[in-house]
N, C-alpha and C positions, 0 to 999 in steps of 0.2 A: 843033132845041135850038141858041140863038142867044147862050146866057149867058157860052158858054166865050170869047166875043168880047173880052170886058173883064178878062179875063187879060192881063198882059205875058209871055212867054215869056220863058226865064230867059237871060242873055246869056255864053253859054262862054267861058272863056280860050282864047285862040291859044297852041296848044301842040301842033304838028305834028310834032316830034320827040319825043315823051313817051317816056320811059323805062319807066316803072313797069309797063305790061303785060306786060315781061319779068323782074319780079321775083318771086322768092317770098318768104314769110315763112317766116324761119328760127329765130328766137331771141323772145322772151318781149321786148314794150314793158314800160316804166315804169309802171305801174297806179296809178289815183289812184280810189278811191272817193268818188264826192259824193252818197251815200244819207242820210248825215246833214244835206245841207245842199240840194241839189238834188232830192233823191229828198221828203226831208221837207216841203219846203214846197210838194208838188203832191199832199199826202195830204189827204182829206177832215177827218180830225182828225190834228194830226202828233202825234210822238211826245213823251210827257214823260220827262222827266229817266231814269227809270228802264229806260224801252225804250232811250231812245237809248244810256245803258251797255253795257244787253245787246247791243244791236246791234252798238257801236262795239267790243267782245271778240268778236265773232263776226268781223267785218272783220280783226282783228287775228288771230284762229285760222286763217282763210281766207289770210294771208301778206301783205295789206296793206300797205305800207311808208308809203304817203301817204295820207291820209284827209284829207278836205276836213271838217270838224265841223260849221260852221254859219257865221251871217251875223252875229258878235256885236253889231255895230255896229246893227244894224235892231231887237233887241227886250232887253228883258230876260231873256226865256227860252232866248233865244239866247246872251248871254252868260252866264248860270247854267250853261248845260252845260258850256260851254268851261271857266269857273272850277272846275265840280266835277271834269273830267277831269283837269286840273291839279293843285288841290289834293288830291285822292283820290288821286292816285299811281296814274292808268289807263294812261297812255301809256310802253309799253316806250320804252327807249331809242333802240334801232332803229326808229322809226316816227316819222314828221313829220304835225306835225297842218297842215292846211292850213285858211287863214281869207279869207272872201273879203268885199272892201270895195269902193266905187265909188271912183272916183277925186276924193273931194269930200275938204274938210279935216276937218273935224268928225267926220266919218266915220272916216277914216284914224287921229286922234289916239284915239277911242274903241277901236278894236282894237289899238291896243298896248296901251292899259291892259288890255284883255283876255286877250292873250297873256303876260302878264307870269309868270316863273314858270316858263314851260316851256322843255325843253331844245332840240327842234328844230320851228321854224316856218315856213311859206310863205305870205308875205304874195300874196295872191292880188289882185289891183285888176285896175279895167277901167272901159270907159266904151264906151258904144257909137257905132260907127264908121259903119254904113251909111248908104247913100244917103235908104233911105225916111225912118231916124231923124233924120239931120240935116234933112230937110227937115219933117216931122212933129212932131216932140216938139223938138226942139232949137233949129232956127232958127239955126243954126248954119253955116257954110262948112267944109271941111278944116282950114283954120289954124288956125280957133278949137277944133274937135273936137281937133287936136292938140295945143295950149296946155292943155286939160284934162287931157290924158295924161301930159304932160310935166312940169305941176305937181304932180300927183299924184305923178309918182316922184321928183321933187326933196324931197317932203315923207318920202316912207315913207325913201329914202336917209338924211335927216338924223336922222329917229326910231331908224334900224335902228343908224347907229352911234352916237348915244346908248346904245340899250340896249347892245349887244355890251359898250359901254366899262362901263356898270353890271354887267352880269351875265355877262357870255362867253357870251349867246344864241346860236344858230347858226340867223341868220334867212337865209333864201333869197328870190328874189322869181319872181313869175308874174306876167305880161301879158295880158288877153285883149281883141283888138278885139271888143268884143260884136258880133253878126251879122256876123262875117267872111264868111259866106258873100253875105252882100246887100251886102258894100262892093267897091267896085272893088279889084281886085286891086293895081293898084298905091301905092294909096292906102294900104292897109292895109300892104304891107312898107314904104312912108316912114312911116307913122307907129310900127311898132314898130322900126325901125332908132332914129328919135328917142328913142325910150325907152330900147333899150338903151344909147346914148351916154351920155343923165343917169345911167344907175346905175351905167356905167362895167364892162359886161358883158365878160368875156373867158372864154379857152376854158378856164382855170382855175376860174373864179368864173361859171359861164354860167347867163343868165337863162331859165325857163320861158317860152316865145310860145307861150300857148294860142290856138288855131284853131278857134273853137266854130262848126258850125253848128246856132247857136242855134235858126234855124228853118229846118229841112230842104226847101230850095228847089231841088234839082237831082237828076240821077241820081248814084249815087255815083261813076260814071268821072268826071263834070264835079267832083266833088269833090276826086278822085284830083289832076286836073289842076290845081285850085286849090294843093294841096298841094304837088305838085312843082315848080310854078313858084313860087309862094313860097320854097322851098329852094333852087332854083338861081338866084333874081336879087336874092335880100335880101343886104347887105352883112355881113361879120363872122359867116357860117353857125356856125363852129365855136364862138361864145358864146353859141348858141342851143340849148337843148333844146325841138324842137316838139313841140308838144302838142295834141291832138283832141278835143275834148268833141262829139261828134255827137248830135244829136235823131231823132226818128223819126216826124216828119210824113208823111212819104211811103212809114212802112213798111221804110225801107232803111238804116235806122242800122248793123246788123251791117255789111253789102256796103259802104256808105261806110268803117266804120273799118277795114276789112281792105285797102280798096284805097288809104286814106291809109297805111296801115303799109307799101306797097309803095311808095307814092310819097315816102317819107321821114319820114315823122313817127316819133316817139321814142318815144312817151308817149300814155296813153288816160286820159281822164275818164270814167265811166261809173256805172251802178248794177248792183245785183242786180236780173236780172229784168226790166231795163228800165225802172222806175217812174222818173216824173216828168213835167214839166209837160205838158199837151195828150197828146200819145198815146206819149209816154214818153220817156225817156234812151235812148244805146247799151245794150245789156243786155251786161256783161262775161262773167258766167256762159257765155253762148253764143259770144263772142268766145274764151274761155282754152279751153273743150273743143272747140271746133272746130281751134285750134291740136293740142291734146293727140290729136285724130284724125288728125295729118298728121303725127306723129312730133316734134312741137315742144315740149318742157317748158313749161307755160305759168307754172312759177311761184307758180300759185294753186291749193289746195287745195281743190276740188271732188267728193273722193272720197266726202263723206257728202253727197251734195246733199239728201236726203229731209230731214237732219237742219236743214240749211242754211235749206230753203224753210219748215220750220215755224218756224223763228224771225223769219226776215221775215213771214210771214203773220201771228204774233200781236204783233210790232211795230208792224206798218204796217196790219194791218187789212186789207190786199188781200190778193186769191187770185191764185195764180199758175196760168194756165189751163192744162186739160188738156192741150191741144197745144202748150204751151211746150217748145221744144226742150230734150233733157236731165232736166228738172226736172217737166214735167207730168206728171198720172196717165197718159196715154194716150201719152206720148210714146216706148214701145218696145213700143205693144201694135200687132198685126195682126189685121183683122177678113176682112180679102180670103182667100179659099181659094188664091190663085196663091202670094201673100206668105205665108200658114201654111205652106204645103208646103216654099217654099223656106227659110225661116227653121228648119224643122225639120231639113231634110237638110243645112244650112249646121250647125245643133250635130251632127249625127251626124258628118259630115266632120270638126270640130272633133276629135271623140271618136276617131275610129278611124284618121287620118292624123297627130295628134300634130305637127299642124302650129305654127309657134311665132307665126304671124301671127294677126291675128283677121280670119277669113274666111267671114263670113255672110250671105248677101244681106238686103236690106233692112237691115239694123242695124249702123250708120255706127259705131258704138263698143257693145264689151261692156258691156251693163248693170251686170254684176260691178264692173266700175272704179267703178263711181256706187256701189255697196252697194244694187244694186237687183235681184240675182239672185233674189230670192223675189219680185218682182214678177212678176205673168202677162202674159208678153210676149205670146201668144196668147190671145185672148179670142174668144168666141164667140156670134155673131150671127145673122141669117135671110142676109148676105151670105158667111158663113163657107163655108170649103172642107171636102174630104172629110178632109184631113189634119190638120186644125186640133183636132178633136174629140180627135182620137187623142192627138196632143201632150198635150191638156190632162189626158186619163188618165194619160198617162205620170209627167208631173209630180206631179199632184196625188196618185195613189195606187200609181205604178208598173207599172200595167197595157200591156205593151206589145204593140198591137193588130196582127196580121200586115197586111202593107200590102193584100191583097186585103181585108181585111175595112172599111176605112177608109172604101168608099162607100157600104157599107149603113150604119153606125153613123152617116157623115157625114149622112145623109139623115134618118135617124131624130131627129139633134141640130136639123136645120133645118127640120124639120116644127114640132119641140118650140118654136123660135126665134120661128117666123112666127106659132103659137098665143099663146105669150107676148106678142108684140109689142116685147120687148125682149131687150138682152144676157142670155145664161144665166151663170150663175157656175160655178164649177169646181165647187161641190158640187152644183148642178145637175146638171152635165152625168154626176158621179158618179153620181149617183141615177139618171138618165134609163137608165144602162150596168146598173147591178145591176136596175131594173125589168124591164127589156127582157130579160137573160139572166140574171144570177145568181139573181134571188127570182123567173123567170118560176113560176107555177103554171098548169100545161095539161092537156091530155088524159093523159099519161102521167107516171109517175114512179118511180123506180128505189127498190124496199124494202128488197131483202139481196141478198147477192151472194158469190159464191167462185168463184177460177179454180186449174184444177187444170192443170199441165205434162204433157203426153203425150207420151214418147218411143216412136217408132216403130220397127218391127224393122230399117227401112232406114234410119235414123238420122235421120230427119226427126222433127221437134216441132212438136207442136200444142198448142193450148191450148183448155180446156173451161170453159166458163161454164156455171154453175148459179145461178139463182136468182129472184127477182120481181119486178115491176113489176104498178102498178095503171093499170088503163087503164078511165077516166072512175070511180075509185073502186072499181072492184072487182080484188082481188088475182090474178093469174094466174104460175102457174109456169112458168119459162123454161128451155132449156138448146141450147146449141149447141157446135159445135167448129168452129176456124176455126185460120189458120196464125198468130194472134195476138191479143192480149185482145180488141182493138178488133173483128177479124173477126168471133172467137168469140160476141162480144156483137151484131153484127149478125144472124147466122145464128141465135140465140137469138130475137131481135125476129121474124126474119122467119115463126118456126114460129108466132107469133102472130097472124099477119095483117098486120105492120108490115113493108113493103115498098115499094119503088119510089126509096129514096135509095141513091144509091152515095157512098160514102167518097172525098173530094178531097183534103183535106190535115189537119195537124195541126199546133198548134205548143203550145207551153207554157213555163213558167219560174215559178223561185220569186217570191213576193210577201212574201216575210217570212222572216227565218231564224231560227235558235235550234231548241230543242226542240220548238218547237212551230211550226214553220214551214209554210205551206201553197207549194200552187202551184197556177196558172191554167191550163187547156188549153181552146184555141179549136178550135173543130172547122167545118171545112168541107165542106158534104154538097151531091151536084146532085141536084136534085128529078127528078122523072119526065118533066116538063116540060123541062126545060133549065135551068130557074132553079137560080141558086145559093143557099143557103140558111146562116147562119153559128148556133153557140151557143157556149157560154162553160160551165165548172164550175171551181167552187173547194174543194179539197180537200188534207189532209194528204196523202192517198195520190195520187199524180200519175195511176192507172190510175182511182180513182174519179172525180177531175175530168174524165177524158175520157169515162166513164160519162155522166155528168151535161152535160157537155157535148153528147154526143150525142141523151140525150133533150130538152136543151134547144132544139136545131137543130130536130129532129122537131117537139116540140111549138109552136115558132112558124111551121112551115110549115103545119102542121093548125090554127091559130090562126083 
């Protein structure tokens, strides 16, 4: 394969004394959603006004204080949504709407018309600075590109002063050297410094300098080097809020954002679930919840993640993939047997230890924190292990199978999954258990019974069983005496030739409460050949449940 020779490797920034690898993220950045602009422009069918309004209010409810609502100078539709937001009173006083515009005079003037009546506005202007775009698209040198940016800044400042004098609007500035990652780093610093000087940026009135990975061209550590280099070498750093806008062309947008925060960035632009051009933008949901799992308050509320996902899918007509972090249908699902066993034990440890920390293997976050406590965390297919099916039974109907029974029932479920060729639902697993144990009809059946307590002269107490069973449909009267109800039942069975079984273990628990409460009993027997077999029985009388469990185990052994 020789085609790779035509691609030019990315040239890294020289930063041998980089500091970011030793940094940690301790607080949330300033968040800016670009769903209604960058996300919307990437949709097959862009959102209509009603959909944009619904999405806007969802973003506000999540906690975004800065929301880029569109490119109002680009089309009448974009202009109209901004006017609807302003005139309809949809923008809370503590939320700033951001509008994007190229550094071109006619577009800038149209943008200022569009924002009239808003209380808080960020005018986000940009021009492309990359080596490739200068050569291929604009045919200009660095000086010519800088002139475009400075002239745009000059006009925006002039129009801002006029608007503030007229209405008192709170206007802030944001500048992006578009395709920052493909721009010579020192040139990107120089052009941003020129814009800051033209705008009169100060510590008290900083400008947002947005450094977009418009096309993801390098590994996340290289992007972090670029951000740190920029922050360390630009003049008047305190007069700038350093913002990042990573795309996901290489599939590492989240990593790029996290490392860029470590490298000195103050602000993040992105979208819910990473919607955007080509392979998408940075997924803000993932970055925010990653912080949450590290004990950092993200200042965005994704606790009802499935409701947010539903609105997103309705408005965008896009689908959140099943394996999407945190929000995907299968995000908290384990099929692997070893994973299932560890998760089950983790839940048991949490319950029994009373720990204040989340300590469940394979689950970096408690699904309940995202309102996903009723999702099937463990799901069953042919790859699932012995403990997974038992966990599903426990969650679905409250059956707590003894550990010794897990392999037997697990094998039954795996065989059914192999035959079915797909994942088994919890309902199918419950039905399998009932068919195999509770509702099993076999050679033997209990018809009636009675226990009598016998007090011997020496002080010992015995139990007498008398009743009847059917054997292949024929009723037989049986009786037996033993040191307890189960032993006396075994003695009675032996009297009609049901022999060769040794009682091993017995577990019971309630499966309902109240006056009609029932209990379930699990019985483990050892057959004459040394193999073990299990049975189960359910009844309001736990002694009867035990007898039914014994009959079940014997029927299964002789099936």
